[in-house]
C-alpha positions, -999 to 999 in steps of 0.1 A, spaced: 847 381 -135 861 369 -169 827 371 -186 822 406 -175 857 415 -186 849 401 -221 816 421 -223 835 453 -214 861 445 -241 832 443 -266 818 476 -255 852 493 -258 858 477 -293 825 489 -306 827 524 -293 846 537 -323 827 518 -350 802 541 -366 804 554 -402 774 549 -424 739 534 -418 752 499 -427 778 501 -401 754 514 -375 730 486 -381 758 460 -380 770 475 -348 736 473 -332 731 437 -343 765 426 -331 759 444 -297 725 427 -294 740 393 -301 769 397 -277 749 412 -249 721 387 -252 746 359 -254 764 371 -222 730 376 -204 718 342 -215 750 325 -202 748 343 -169 711 335 -165 716 298 -174 743 295 -148 722 312 -121 692 289 -128 714 258 -133 701 253 -168 719 241 -200 736 270 -216 730 256 -251 692 254 -246 689 291 -236 715 307 -258 698 303 -293 664 314 -280 677 345 -263 701 355 -291 675 351 -318 648 369 -298 669 399 -289 685 401 -323 651 402 -340 639 430 -317 671 449 -322 668 444 -360 633 460 -359 646 488 -337 675 495 -361 654 495 -392 629 518 -377 655 541 -363 675 543 -395 643 549 -415 634 578 -393 669 591 -396 667 590 -433 632 605 -436 637 633 -410 674 639 -423 686 643 -387 696 621 -358 682 630 -324 666 613 -294 632 613 -310 643 587 -336 654 564 -308 623 570 -286 600 563 -315 619 533 -327 620 518 -292 583 524 -287 573 507 -320 598 478 -316 587 473 -280 550 474 -289 555 449 -317 576 426 -296 552 427 -266 523 421 -289 540 391 -305 554 375 -274 528 384 -248 496 391 -268 478 420 -284 466 434 -250 503 441 -240 513 462 -271 507 496 -254 526 485 -223 555 473 -245 555 507 -263 556 526 -231 583 505 -214 607 505 -243 
């Protein structure tokens, strides 16, 4: 409803925002914060939990993972001097493996790398 409309507005606003690497990283971080915020609010409402208890945890967690993803992706883009799907796949695998290893334990790193 209104929350979904606001999330669509954010996606539309951010569609044209991409100049240099600083802007791309900022764009990804803002997207992670807004999407995780929207998801946290909807999840809290469904589970009848306090929005203010879930919001900081979700926003910080997803922002940290997106920060790792962005740094790895932009580093690969700079080292390889091209931007293609490999950069995103590799960055997602490394960030997913690190996140799964941190949040779930070392035995889940490979699964996190494969899923992301």
